[in-house]
N, C-alpha and C positions, 0 to 999 in steps of 0.2 A: 733501838731497843727491841729485844726479842720478847714475845709474850706467848703464853700457852694457857689454855683452859685446863683446869684440873677437875676431873669428874670422880665422884664416888658413886658407883653404880651408874645410873643414868642421870644423876643430879649434878648440875654444875656446882662444885664446892668452892671454887675460887680461881684466882689467876696467879700464875707464876711468871716472874719477869727476870730478865737479865739486862743490865745496863752498865755504864762505865763505873758505877759505884759497887757493883756486885749483883746480888740476887735478892728478890723479894717474893713473898707469897702473902696474898690477902684473901681471906675467906669472903665469899659473896654474901652481901647483907641479907638477901632473901633466903639463902641457904641457912644462915645463922638463925633466922626466925623459925625455920621448919622444926617441927617436933621430931623429925626423922634425921636431923643433922647429926653426923658423926665426924670425928676428927680424921684427917687423912692419915695421921700417924700419932702414936702416943707421945712423940717428941714435939708435936705441933698441935696442942689442944685447941679447941674452938675458942676464938676470941676475935674482937673487932680490930684490934691493933695489928697492923701488918708485921710480918716477920721479915727481918733483914739480916744478911750475912755477906761476907766477902767471898765465900765459897758456896757451891751448890749444896743445899741442905742434904744431910746424909740420907734421909728417907728417899728423896728423889734420885740421888746419885745411886742408891742401891737398886733402883728399878732398871738401870742400864745393864745390859747383858755383859758377861765376862768371858774370858778365854777365847775359844775358837769362834763362838758366836759374835763376840765383839770384833774379832778380826774380820769376819765376813761383812759386818755392818760398816766398818771403817773402809774397807776396800770397795764395797758396792756403792756407797754414797759419797766416797772420797771425803770423809770427815775425820779430822784429827782426833786422837784419843784424849787430847787436852780440851777439846770443845765439848764439854759435858752437856751443855744445854742442847746443842744440835743433835747429839747422840740420843738424848732423852726424847726430843721431838721425833726423830726418825724411828726409834725402836719401841716406844712405849704407848702407842695409840691403842694397842690391844695386848696389854701385858698381863701376867699372872696376878690374880687378886682382884679387888674391887675398885682399884684406882686406875684411871687411864688419863693420858695426856694428849691434848689436841692443839695443834698450832693455830694461832689466831692470825688470819690473813688480813693484811692491810692493803687498801687501794694505793696504787702508785701515783 
């Protein structure tokens, strides 16, 4: 399973996952309690129930670069354009806007 932390500004908003069943996103419970909490996207309003889908959520997919910048990312990191989660992890640590994605490292 691949996991990534999703930040809004400097606040941990939730965790995005990819597994054999597809994709999931769950807002962090402490983030939801904050009076400064805001949704990562209009299509993913704040809620406790996790979001699930068989494809990467359009908001997150939209953060991945396109065109020649995507070509550079694919060639530099040897990532297939079909591996959207890996492209998201590689390209969206410091992307435009107030949402950023950071890989969660696991001990081997």
